[in-house]
N, C-alpha and C positions, 0 to 999 in steps of 0.2 A: 663410592663415600662421594661423587662426582652429582650421581645420581640421586643419591638421598638429598643432597645439600639444594639439590637446583631443587625438586619434590616440595622438602619446608622451605625453600626462597617462595616459590608459586603459592603455597598453602598459605604461608604469611600476607602475600600482596594481593589473595584473591580478592577476599573480604572488604578491603580496602578499597577496590574497585568495585565491588557490587553494589556498597552500600553507602557509596562515596557522596550520594543524596540522601538524607535523613530522611525523607520517606519521595513516593514514586509521582511523578502528574498526572493525572488521568485528564484524558480533552475529550468534550463529546460536542458535536457540532453535525455541522449539512455538507451537503458533499452535492457538484453534478458532475458528470463524464459526459465524452464525445463517443456516444454509441456505437455507432459504425468503427468498424478497425481501422486504424489510422497505420500505415505503413509507414514507417521512417523513411522518410526522401523524397516520401509522396508530395503533391500540394491535396489540399480540400480543395473540392468547388462548393462557392460560396452562393453560389446561386443556389445547390441544391440543400442546400440546409435548410430542416425544418425542425419542427418542436419532437418528432417521434426518434431524432438520432440522438435526446439527450436522455439523459438516466438521472432519477434524483435520488437522496437515498438520506443516510444516515453514516458517520463515520467515531467510530472512538476506537481512542490511545493511551493506552499505558507505557509512559516512561518511566525507565528507572537507571541511573548510571547511563552508560552509554545503551543499553538494551531498549527496544522498540516495541512493543505489538500490538497492531493493529486490525482491525473490522468495520468491514464496508460491507451495508446492506442498500442492494439499492432495487427499487420498484420497476422494471421495466413496460412502456407498453407502443405501442404499430403492431409491426407486422409480426411480431412474436413480442407476447406479453409472461411475463414473470419475474422471479425474485432472483435476484444475483447476491450471493455472500463471498467475500473476499478475505481470508483471513492470512494474513502476514506478521513474520517475526523478522525482526534483522536486528541490525546497526543503524544510531544517528549519533551526530557529532554536533555541537551547538558550539557557534564561529561567532562572538556577540551574538546579534539579531539576528542569524541565519540558524536554521536547523536542516541538514541533511539528512537525510534516511535511502535508506537500501534496505528490502526485505525477501522474502520468498514464505510461499506457503502455497494449502489450497487453496481452490474456488467452488462451488458449490452453484449451479444453477437451477432453481425450479420450472417448469415450463408450464401456462395453462393452458395454453391453446395448440401445440405440438406433442410429436411426439421425439425422442426417449422425455417421460416425465422429468425424470434427475438426471444431470451430466454433471460431473465433474472432471476435475481439474490442477493443473496447478501453475502460481503464476510468480511470476517475480514485479517487486513495484520499487518504482525511486523516485522520491518528492524531494524539494525545496519550501521551507515555509519561512515568513519571517514573521519572528514572535515578534510584540507586542505588549509585554507584562502580560496579563490573562488571558491575548485573545492571538491568534496564528490567519495568520492567510498563505495558504500553500497553492502549489500545483504539484501534481503528479504524473506518471504515465504508466499503465500497469500495462504488462505485456506477457502474455500465454507461453507455457513452459510445454512443450513438448519432448517424450524423453525415449519413445522410437527413431528418430531422424535428429535426434541432437539438436542443437542450440543453435541457430543461423541468427544475429540477431542484425543481419540487414535484411531480411527478410519475414522478419517478423510483426505482426499486429499486435495493435496494442489500443487502450482504452486514454483519452488525453481528459484531465479534468483539473476542476479545481475545490479547495477545502477553506472553510470557517471553523475554527474550532475553539471553544472557550476553557482554560482551564483550573483547573480546581488544585 
């Protein structure tokens, strides 16, 4: 009997959380990330920074309640040129004008001048945005995940970047 009541309570509450907002929010904008992998706790040599260490591209997000799906597409130039796509799904929490998000998903890279032509993997993303009405400014960290060695956050490298999104 407790299982049935628990299931009924969950079924009654779930639509309220899923459709707390009448419609979802769609955000479209631009992003810039530091392409050279940043190790947590490792200093960045500012003297060796150049434009080839940055990637620029588009960012699309869809938010419905606490759920957020995101797609990032970058065009990388320099020593290794290609297209990088990061798809993430996860949770986000709005606290006043601050939006905190965490997610994970696949990433796909199409290399233009090196082999292999296509590389795939998994990533985790954490971000914080300041949302001012229809525009938001955010910082994000994307970290590669490997399943064969486990996840060791202390030695994982990732991309650090910022985004500007316009919300509809």
